[in-house]
N, C-alpha and C positions, 0 to 999 in steps of 0.2 A: 280824445277818440277820433281817429282818422279813418274815414271810410272812402273806398274807391268803388264807384259805380262804373260798370262797363256795359256798353251797348254798341252795336255796329254803327248806327247813325245817331246824331245828337238830337234832332227834332223831326226827322222825316220818318213817318210811320207811327202807328199807334203805340208800339212798345217804346220807341224812342221818346215820344212826347210824354208818356207816363214816367219813364225814368228821369227825364229832364225835370218834370214837376217835382218828383221826389228829391232830386238834387237841390233844386231851388228852395224847397221847403226845409230841407235839412240845414242849409246855409242860414236861412232866416231864423232857425231855432238855435243857432250857435254851434252846430256840428261842423267839423272840418271835413267837408265833402269835396271830392274831386271826381270829375266825370270824364272817363277815358273812352274815346270813340275812334272808329276808323275814319268816318267821313264827317268832318266838322264844317258846319255852315253858320255857326253863331260866333260872336265875339264875347260871349257871356263869361262871367267870372268862373275860373277854375274848370273850364271845359278844355280838355287837352287831347291831342292826337299824337301818333308816333310819326316822327319826321325822318327817321333813319332810312336812307335810300335802299340799303341792302334788305331791310325788312320789307319795304314796299314792293321790291322786285320779287322777293320770295313769296310774298302774299299773293301777288298777281299770278305767279306760276302755279301755286297751290290751288287757287280758285279755278284756274283753267283745267287742272288735273281732276278736281272734284266734279266739275261740270262735264268733263269728258266721260267719266265713269257713268254718270246719269244718262248721258246721250247715247250710250251703247244700248240702252233699252229703247228700241225704236218705236215700240207701241205703247209707251208709257202714257199715263194720264197727264194732262197739262197742269194739274194742280201742283203747287210748290212742293218741292222735295229737296232736302239739303243733305250733302254727304259730310263735308268738313272732316275728312279723314287725315289729310296731310298736315304736317306740323310746320309752323313758321317760328316756333320757339318764343312766342310772345310772353310766355310764362317767365322767361329769364328777365325781361324788362319789368314785369309786375313784381317779381320777387325782390328786385333791387330798390323798389320804391318804399318810401317812409310811410307806411300805412299799417293799420291794425286789422282791417277786415276788407274782403273783396265781395262786392254785391253784383252778381251777374244778372243781366237782363236778356235781351235778344241778341245773341253774339254770332249768329251765322255769317260766314264769310269773313270773320274777323278773328275769333278765338276758336281754334279747332279742338277736337275731343281730347287728343293727347296732351295739349297744353293745359286744358282745364284740370286734368289729373295731376299735373306737376306744380300747381300753385301751392306755395307753402304757408299760406295764411288761411285763417277760417273763411269759409265761403258761404254766402247766402245766395240762393239762386231763385229768382222770381220766374214762375212759369207763365209766360205770356201766351204760350201755346203748348202743344204736346211734344214738340220735337225733342226736348231734353231726355225723354224716356222712351222714344220710339226708334225704329230702325231707319228713320229719315223723313217720314211724313210730319207735317206740322199739325195736321188734324187727321185722325185715323178713319174718319167717316164711320163705317159700320164694322171695321176690323178691330179685333181685340187681341191680336197676337202679341202685342207689347206686354201683355200680362204674363207671358211665358217666354217666348223667344220669336223674334220676327223671322219670317221666311216666306217664299212664294208671294212676294209683295204685290198686292192688287194695284197699287198706284203705278208700279213699274210694269204691270202686266206680265209678271214673271211666273214661270212654271218651275223654277229651280229652287230647291230647298236652300242651297248655299249661294244665295244671290247677294246683291249689294246690301239689301236691308239687313240680312243676317250679319254681314261683315261689320256694318256700322253698329248694330246692336251689341255685338261681342266686344267691339272696341270701347263702347260706352261702359259696359260692365267692368271691363278690365281697368279703364282709366278712373272711374269713380271709386272703385275699391281702394285706390291709393289716397283718397281724400279722407282724412281723419275727422275733420270738423265740417260737416256739410248740413246746412239747414235749407229746406225747401219752402218757399213762399208760394202758396196757391192763391191766386187772385179770387177764385170763385170756389164755392163748395163742390161744384161739379168737377173741376179739374183736380181739386184736393182728393176726391174719391178716386179719380183715374190714377193719380200718382201713387196713392196707397196700394192700389191693386196691381201696379206695374212691377215687373221683375226687377227693374233698375232701382226704384226708390222705395220699395216696400218696407225696408228696414231703416229708413231715414226719418229724421224729425221733419214733419210736414205741418205747416201752420197756415191756416186760412186768414189772409190779411189782404184787404183790397188796395188798389191804387188810391192815392189821395187826389183831390181836385181843389183848385182854388176857386171857390164859389163866388168870389168877387170878380174874377175874370170872366166867369160864365154865369151871368145873371140876366133876368128878363129885361127886355127893352120894349118900349111902346111899339106894338105891331104895325100900326099904320105908318109911323115915321120910318121904320125899317124898310117896309115895303116900298115906300117912295124912293128911298136911297137905292134899293136894289132893282128898281123898276119892275116891281111885281104888282099884280092887281090887288086893290084894296078890298074889293067886294067878293072875292072868291075864297074858297077853302083850299088851302095849300097843303099838299102831301109831300113830304120830304123823303127822299131815298138817297143814300150815299154809300158808295163802296168802290174801292180800287178794283179794276178789272171785273166790274160787276157782271158783265155779260159772259165772260169766259170762265170765271171762278164759280163753279156750281154751288159751292158752299154758301155763297152770298144770297142764294135763293131768288134770283131775278125772275126765273120762270114762275115761281109761286106768286110773286107780286103781279106779274103780267096776268096770270089766271084770275087772281083775286079782283083785279080792277074790272074784269069783265062782269063780275057778279055784284059789284058794289051797289048799294041801295040808293045812293045819292045821285041825282042827275049829273051827268058828266059835264054839262054846261056850267055847273056851279063849282067845278074843280079845276085845279091846275097842279101839275106835278113838277117839282124841282129836283133835278138829279145832280149831285156833286160827286167828284172823284172820278168822273168819266166824261167824255164828250160825245157829241152826236155820231162821230165816226165809229166809236166803240160800242154804242148801244143804239139799235134801230128803234125808233118810236113806234111801238106796236100796241100802245095802250088805247088809242082812240080818244085821248084826252090831250089838251094842249100841254106841252112839256117844254121846260126850260132847262138847258144844260149849262152848268156854271164852270165846269172844269174843276181842278183840284185847288184846295185851300190848305195852308199849313199854319197860318198865324191865327191866334186866338180871337182877335177882333173880328176878322172876316167870318170865322165860324160862329161866333156869338150872334152876329147880325143875321146869318143864314138860319140858324136855329130859331131865333126869335121871330123871324118872318113867317115860320111855318105854323100850321094848326096842329099837325101831327107828324110824327116820323114813323115810317114803317121799316122794320129790320127783319126781313124774312130769312135770315141765315139758318142753315141746317145744323151747324155747330158754332158755338160762340163761347168765349171764355168770359171776360168781364169787359164788355165793349166800351171803349172811350166815347164813341158816338152816342150811345144810349145815356151814359152818365152825363156827358156835356149837354145833351138835349134836355134831359130832365132838370139839370141845374138851371137851364134857361126857361123852365116852366113849360116844357113841351111833352105831352103824353106820348108814350111809345106803344106801338102795336108790334108784337113779335111772337114767335113760337115759344112755347113753354119748354125750352131746352137749355142745356148748358148753364151759364152764369146768369141768364136773363132773369130768373126768379129772385136772384139776390138783390136786384134793383127794382124790377117791375112787380107790383102787387096787383093781382088781377082785379080789374074794375074798381081799384082804389086810386091808382095813379097812372094806369095804362090798361092794356089788354093783352093777356097771354092766350094766344090761339092754340088750339089743339095741334100738336106737331104734324106739320106737313099737310094740313087741310086748308087749301086755298079758300074754301067756302067760309071757314071760321075766321080767316084773315080778313075777308071781305066784311063779314059780320062785325068784326071788331072795328073796322074803319067807320062803318055806319053808326055803330053804338057810340063811339067817341065823338063823332062830328055832328050828329043830328040834333043834339040837345045842348043849347048854349050854356045853360046853368051847370049842367053836368060837366061840360068841357072846362069851365072856369074852375070847378072843384078839382078835377083831375090835374089841371095845370098847377094849381096851388099845392096839391099833395105831392106831385112829382118833384117840385123844388124842395119841399120840406124833407122828403126822403133823402135827397142828396145832402142837405144841410146836416141832418141828424146822423147819417151813416158813413159819409165819404169825405166830408170837408177836411181841409188841411189841419185845422186845430184839433180834430178828433183822431186823425189817422197818423200824422207825423209823430206824435209822442209814442205811439205804439211801435213804430219802427225804431225809434231811439231806444226804447225799453228792450226791444228784442236784441239790438246790437250789443247793448251793455250786458245782457244775460249771456249771450254767446261768448263774449270776451271774458266774462267772469269764469265761465265753465272752462275756457281754454287756458286759464292761468295754472 
């Protein structure tokens, strides 16, 4: 059984790291897995990229054309929006490879819509966000037009029915109709429900199957020792917050965190906030609490140290699929405080291993921080339960066999 995983990056970004973990887990289980990416930063076994200069040139031109189409909407929201309309014929390269099955992940800027529809192998597609079934947005916010047909896109601030979102949507419907054997993997129950209700995937096989995690790579480390290494205070309660473009991406909920910290019941002299994924130039410290900015991390060891140094992580996102940060933190024994939305309840059990705040109520977010941090014995139990949840539900040894079983089932049906 030869599997080809495809992602735009090999390890940069949440989807890339999740796909890379699956790739390494498959290899360790004896599956012949190859990981095809556009941007390669590792020298790891069987991670490949396309080196053909003609393809590279065409890809660069296509990306500029896609970006040009988006930029014509001058009043668009600054939230990520992807077109991927123009073809670079990468499917021709894929179709010539000696593989049995193609497993797509986050392919924006690499594999365009037309090419996806022309792959002649069985396809599995993991939904890392909503883009595969929308008219271009990665998270729809409050819009549900993807259930029927996208138009008058709110992210583009468009008042036209036949706008770019409709063009993208129609091309997806046309391209996907050409795929005979397509299985959708929904990482969370929430996105599975969205996909089932979408016009694009409503008649497709949709399976709820989470990302796997190597719990040996993400495990608790002695908090005092880690804090000494990272030059963090031993005697304070540390709140961790992490997000790329945290201040500019409204979905990350930075403003909810800011408001919640104004109402926290614990003395601010007892607290320190650590923010990763951004620097001080990107986020202005408006918390009134001592704050340390670490910049971005991509290697597992640095992330493990960072998670283990914290007492709690706050993830105030307004839409979330199956967050790597939440899973990694919990694997390191860190309780999470987040809104009760998206895929969060798949991992966080309210007041058992973390705290699920009422959606978009900063006061409840603050209440959760106090509840988790004020009682040491409670905090110890929450930390233990967080680790146990990941071991039981997301560990490599439990999840990788399910992927292998799914691949075998798909290939058997395809015979």
